[in-house]
N, C-alpha and C positions, 0 to 999 in steps of 0.2 A: 352543192346542196348541204346546209351546215348540219351537222351530226350534233343530236341532242345526247348528252351523256351527263354523267355525276363529275361534277367539279370539285367536292370535298366528301366531308365526313357529316353523317348525320349528328343529330345531337343526341340520339340514344347510344350510338357507337363512342362517342367522349365520354358519354356518362359511364358506361362499361368500364373504360379505360380507368377512368378516374378511380372507380369504385375498387378495382385490382389493384391500382397503386396504393391505395389507403390501406388495404387488407395487409399487403406486403409491409407496408411501413409499420402498421400496427404488432406485427410480429417481429421485425427486425428492432425496432428502437429499444424494448425492454432488453433483447439479447445484448445489444450494446452497451446498456447501462451497469449490467451485470459485469461485463467484461471490464468496462473501467473500474468497477470496485474492486474486482480479483487484482487487478493492476496496482492500485494502491496499495493493498494489503500485502502483496507480494514485495514492494517497494519498502514497506515498513519493516517485514521479515528480513529482507536482505541487510538492512540497515543494521538491525537488531544482530545478525549474524556477524557481520563486520565489527561490530561493537566488541563482541564477544571475543574474538580474536585479538582485537587492539587491547582491550582490558587484560588479557591473558599477557602478552607481550610487556604492557606498563607494568603489570605486577612483578613479573620476573626480573625486570629491569631497575627495580626501586629498593633503595637500602633504607629502611626497614620496608619487606614488600607489604605496599598497600594497593589497593584499587583506585583508579581515578576517581575523583569525587564530581568532576564535570567534564564536559567534552574538550574545553580548551587545554585541559591538560595533557589530552592526547597528542596534541600538535598536529602532524602533517599525518600522523597513523591513520587518522580517521576524518572521513567526510561523508556529511549527509546527503542523501538525494533530494531533489527540487521537492518541496511542499512538505516533507518529514521534518518533524521535529522529535527530539528525543531529551527526557528528562531522567538524569540518573539520580538515585537515592540511596540512601543506606551505605555508602561505600567506605569500607574499612578495611583492615588487614585479611578479615576472613570471607567477608560477604560484600554483594552489591546486587542493585535490581535497577533496572530502567524500563519506562513505557514510552512506547512510540506512539504518535500521532500523526495524521495526514491533514492538510488543509481542507482537502476536496470530501473527505468521508467522516463520518462519526465512527468508525471502527477503531480500536486500539490493538497493539501488541504489547506484548510485556515479557521479559526475561528475567533471571535471577540466578546469582550463584551464593550457595550456601545456606543460609536460613533465612532470608530477606524476600521472603515469598510476596508476591504483588500479583493481583487479579488481572488477566486471567491466566496467569503463568501459576502452574502449580508443582511442577516438576523441575528440581535443580538442573539448570543448563538448557533447558527446553524453550523455545520459543511458541507462545501460544498468543491466538487473535481471538476476538469475539465478533 
């Protein structure tokens, strides 16, 4: 005698599984996007922190003492992370500023030393991001 039984899932069971997966994806995807944004900002902050150290080294090794006006002036002392670009402005013997951007985000970070304040940085030597 042949046994009659279920051979698979019903349409309702499949729809319930699809709805549950959709709800979980709707929760997880925005969290992942926020994590990526934070990673880009952290990358910019780290590059500016390294630039601060490289500028201090450059300044102390120059005669007369001046800050580097371009990243190329720093030579092998400084390397950028992938996707990050930094523009140095107002580099003199007493002051300099820099703004970092990332190709994957609209956020920017900045730092300055001396009196060359540049938004969003407002405190000498402190890195700030918007």
